N, C-alpha and C positions, 0 to 999 in steps of 0.2 A: 504494500500500500504506500502510495506517495505521501510524504509528510507535507503538512500545510506550512507555507512560508509566510512570514510576516516581515514587512519592510522596516528596517531599523529607522527610527525617527526620533526627533527631539521636539519638545513643545516649550515655548517661552511664555510664562504668565508674569506680566509686568504689573506690580501692585502699586497703588497710589501711596505716596509717602505719609499722608496724614488722614486720608479718608478710607473707608472700607470699600474701595472700588478697584477694579482691574481695567487694564487698557485692552479693548477689543477692536478688531479690524474687520471691515466689510470686504468680503471677497468679490473680486471681479469675475465676470465671465471670461473664460480663456479664449485667446485668439492665436491662430498660427502665424507664421512669418509673413503671410500675405494679408493679414488682418482679418481673415475669415473667422467667424465665431465657431469655436470647437464645442461640441456637445459633451456634457458630463452627465447626461440624463436628467438635467435640471436639479441635480443633487446639491451642488455647492454654491452656485452663483447667488449673490446678494445675501448670503447668510453671513453671520459674524463668527469670528474665530480668533484664536491666539496665533501669533506667528509660529510656524512649525516647518519641518522639512526633514528630508532624508539625511542619513549619516553615510558619507562616502567611506569606502573600505579603507582608505588611507588616513582617516581622521578620527579623533576622539569625539565623544558625544559633546564635550564642552566646545571643541573647535567648530563642530557642526552648528551648535547653537549660535555662536557669535557670527559665523558665516551667514546663516539663515537670517539673523536679525539685520545684518548689513544689506543683504539682497532684498529682503521683503519690506523693511521699514526705513531703510536708508541710514541707519545708525546702529552701531553695536556698543555704544557708550552706556553700558549697564553693568551692574554688580549682581552676582549670584548670591542670593540669600539662603536658599535651601534647594536641595536636590532630592526628589522622591527616591526612596530606596528601592521600591518595586516599579517595574515597568507596567504600562497599561496596554492591553491588546484590544483591537476591535477588527471585525470583518467588514470588508466593503460590501455594500448592497449589491445584489445580483445584477441589477440594471447597470450600475456603475462598473462592475467587474467586466462585463462584456465590452464596454467602451475602453477601459484601461488595457485590457488584454490585446487590443489592436496595436499597442505600442510595445515593442520588444523588451524595453527596460522594465516594464510593469508586469510582463507575462508571468513570471514565477510567483508573484505575490497574491495572497488572498485577503490581505489586510495589513495593518500597521502595528508595530510594537514600539511604544513611545516611552521615552524618558522625559519626565516633567521637571522643569526648572522654575523656581520662583525668583523673580528679579526686581531690582529697583532700577529705574531709568536715571542715569546720572546727568542727563541734559533735559532741557525743556522740550515739550512736545512739538514746538515749532521747528525742531531739528529733524522731525520725521518727514520722510519724503517717499514717494512712490515712483521715482524716476528709473529705477532698475527695470530693464526689459527682459522678459515680459513681466509687467507689473502684476502683482498678486492681489493687491488691495486698492481701494480708492477712497477710503474714509476710515476714521478711527474715533473712538469715544471712551471716556471713563464711565464705567457702569458698575452697578452692584453685581455681585456674583449671581444672585437669584435672577435678576432681570437679564443678565448676560446669558445665562444658561438657556433661557427661552428663545434667544436669537440664534443659537447654535443649530446647525443642520440636525434634524432628528436622529439620524443614525449614529451621530457622534456624542449625543447627550450623555449616555451612560458612561462612556469613556471619559468625558469631561468631568462628570461627578466624581468618578474614581480617581482621576489625576489630581483634582483639587483636594480630595480627602487625603490622598497620599502626601500632599504638600502641607496638610494641616490647616487649610484655609476654608474648608467647608464642613 
């Protein structure tokens, strides 16, 4: 029997320094190099999430975290407060899996295995930019954990609750 593979991934939860809020980002619909809209089965676009991304085979989870922050929000000027001891796994929805498996780099994976990090942003939010191409997000906001969870794409909500519990913030 073939084993299920999960893509190694990191998640950055940026916590407000004085309020009980986290920084969440609105995901853009993906486009190819010609500017054509790519379908994700309607699963991700316009939902809110934390910065996240894959861990390359030659990097540590911490290096991947700061690389992803730079790529997705234009700054890696942050300090790690806490790292979840356990990883969080989730499966991709079937509809999304069929689309992802058309891309060779995604074919082996059935879901993601995430290391969650709690961070403080060391700069002002005006340093955040979405200039990296392809852009992942188009907006951000400070939001309470409870309200933020409602804005997360439904298939990731359980993983988000688990990740935030592992960080001790939920």
